[in-house]
N, C-alpha and C positions, 0 to 999 in steps of 0.2 A: 504494501499499499504506501501510495508518494505521500509524504508529508508536505500538507500545502500550507502549513502554519508561516514556514519559514521561506522566503523566496530570495535568492541570489539576484541581483541586476549588474549589468557589466553595458556598461556604453549611456554617460549621462550628459548626452547633448540636450537639446530642446525639448523630444520630446523625453527621453530619458530621463530628465527630472521630472516633469510632469508624472510619467509613470511610477516613479517612485514614491511622488507625494500621492499618490494615487493609493497605492499600495499600504501606505501607511496608515492613511485615513481608512481604510478597510481592514483597519486590524492586523495585516499581518506583520511577522517580525521579517523585516528588509537588513539584507548586506547587501553592500555594493562595491564596484571598483569602478573606475576610470582613469587615464591616464591623467591627465589633467587632476588637480587636487581639489580645486574651488567649488565647484560643483557636489564634490562628493564631502565639504562641509557643509554644503548647504544642505544634506540631506543628513546628517549627522546632527545637526541641530533639532531637525522633526525628529529623531530616534531611531534614524540605521546605524547600523555599523559597518566601521570599513575593513575591507578584509583584501587578501591578496587574489588572484586569478586562480591560482588551485584552489584556496580555502572556498570562494564560489562555488565551484565544483563539488565541494562534498555535503551541498545541501540537493537534495533531490529535486527542485524545483529550482530552473535555474533560467533569466530571461532576458536576451542579449538585445542592443539597441544601437548596432555599429554602423557608423556613414555610407561605409561603399565594401563592393570587394576586397579590396586592400589590404583593409582592417579585420574586416574578420577571418580572413583567410591567413592574416599574420597570427591573429590574439588566437584563435582556435587549432591550435598545432596539435599535432600528434603528441608531443609531449605532454600538453593540458591536458587532452582528452586521456591519454591511457592513466592517469593519477585520480580520473572521474569518480566519483562515490558509484556503485554498480546500479542502483535504482533511479540515477539523475535522467530526469527529462529537460532536455534543453530548448525553450522556444525562442527562436531566432526570430524578431521580429523586423528587422533593416530590409530593405528592399534591396535587392541585388542580383546581379546577373543569374542564368538561368546557367550557366556555365558554373558559376561560383559556387549553386545553391547545389550541383549535381558532384561536385568536389569536396564541399564541404559535408553533404550527406554520405558519402563513400567513407570517408573519416571517420566521424563517429560511428558509423556501421563497424568500421574496422576493430574498434575500439570497445563496442557493446553499449554504445551512451545512447537513449532514444532521442530521437531528434525531429521538430516539429517548424518545417519551415514556413512560418505566420506572419507574412507583410502584415500593414496596415493601413488604413483612413482615416484623415482623421488629422486635425492641429491638435496642439500642446491642451486648447481648451476645451476640444472633447473629450480628451482624457480625463480631465478632471471633472467633465461631468457626467463619467461612464458611459459615453456615447462612441466611443474607439469602435470601428469597424473593425475586423480580424479575417483574415481571409488562410487558410490552413491545409495541409499537408502533411502527409505521413504516414504513420501508423495509426489507425483509425482508434484504436486499444489505446495508445499515449495518447492524444485528444480527449476522450473520456474522462483518462486520469485526471489532467489539469483544467477541465471545463470550469470545476468549481472557482480556479482561479481567474479563469480567462472571464468567465461572467460578472465578478466584481471588475473589472475593466472595461467592459465593452457592451455596445447594444446586440450586437449580432456576431456570430461567428461563423462563417460559410468554410466546408470542407469540401476539397477539390480535387480529393485525391489520393495515391498513394507515393507518388511523382512527386518529390519536392519540389523541382524545379516548376510545377504546373501552378503554383500557389505565385510564384515571383513573376512569370509569364504573365497570370490574370492581373498581378498589382500594373505591372510594367502598361498592362494595355489601358488601365485605369488612367493611370497618370497622364500617360500620351493624349487622351480626349480632354483632361483637365487640361494639359499646356496649348490643344488645339481651342478652348473657351478661353484662356487668356489671351491669345493673340486676337480672335474674334472680337472678345470685347474690347481688346487695344484698340483694333481697326476700325470699329464700330462709331465709340467713343471719339476716338480724332476725327472720324467723318462728323457728327453732329456737332462737335465744339467747332469744328469750321466752318459749319452751316450756322453756326449762330443761333443754335436751340440749346436750352439748358439739359446738359448731360443727365443730371440725375431724374430730371422726369424722362427721358430717352431709357433709363436704369428701370425706373420704377414700373414702365410700360412694357417693357421685357419680360420681368419676371414675373408680373400679374398674369401673362399670356402665356408663350407657350414655352419660355425657360423661368420655370418657377423653382429647380435646385437648387442645393446648398451653393453650387460654385460660380452661379450668375450672382445668385442673391447675394454672396459674400463675397466674391472678388469684385463686382460690378461697384459698389459705392465705393471700395478701397482704389481701383485706377481713376473713378471721375475725383476723387476728393485726395490721391496720390498720399493715401495713408499707409504708405508701404514699411512704415515701423512699429513695433519691434517685428522683426524678421520673424514670421510664423513659419518659413520654409525657405530655406536658403537658395537665392540664385545660382549656386555653383551644384545645389542638389537637384536643380531643374535641366540643367545641360549633361549632368548625369544622368538623369533620365530618359532624355533624347538618347543619346548614346547607346544604352541599355534597348532602347526598343531599336534602331539601328541594328546592333548586336544580333537582337533576338530574329530580328528579321529577315537577315542573312543567314541566322542555321535554318530557317526555316523554307529559303528559298523564292523569299516575298519584295517586292519591291514596295515601298512607301514614299510617295513621290512628295508631298511634303516636308518629310522627314529632314533632307538636308536644310529647308529654307528655315526650319524652326530652330535646328541647331544653330545656325548662323546667327538668326534674332538671341539667342541666348549668349554665344559666344562673342558678341557686340555689347551687349550688356554686359558683360564682363566684365573687357575691358575699357569701361566706362566708370572711373572710381566713383562717381556721383553715384550710380546703378548698382555695385558690385556688391556691396553690403548689403542690399534691401531684399525685402520678400520676394519672390519670385514672381509675384504678378506684375512689377517693375517694369518687367520685359515689356508690358505695355509702351513704357517711353521711348522704346528704340523704334518705334511706327510714330507716335506723340510728335516726336522731337525732332524727324526725319532722318535718323541715325543712317539709316539703308534707302 
């Protein structure tokens, strides 16, 4: 039986910190690890305990939230997994490439460590409110064991199969749709502003009719009002997601005509010091400011 009371959390970016605070609020005993120590101190002040990586994997429930393939492949090494508690279940919530997902799944299997690839949808505020959305893949029996933890963190969990890379592919596809929406909003708002119409009225009309989802109602006002700080999702991660889409499409021998254009938009934004550190929705400024 998995010990669901004590949870290890590895990776304390904005999402990881919010997840840690939620776990503490929900009554879990939390142990945390992160390369930089400032976010560790924040959660220790809330009641978490600081541990090293090997100590983290002595718990039976381990959640990770690292930023990219390189970080995940480096941290979850053969040496670390070899020392893991025999009943440990690792829930990896990072958005990774399908290739990295396969490598990590094989590495965990080699060391008999249960592994769930479980990327998420939602910004830090969604975690705080318990409205995170989770896409899980791996052994369904492992998912069943940790559902009492995931239910405290999320509004819904989708199981998409036992092949770990499937959940990452779904997450990449979802982010690709959001990226399209950001650019569509940026172009539409630029058009409306150029024509002298109040863009907030336009967003109200847009979200009242066909585009009533959270992406349009959330990001629309941010773009109109240029409210790109604090960054809920980093611009660099937007570029990472476009590249992950292109990589996945290449593996599937699929051509996505718009992907290179979206990649160029994010590359342009990241080259601009005034945009690079803002929320990824600030990619709209590339169009608005005629940078391409």
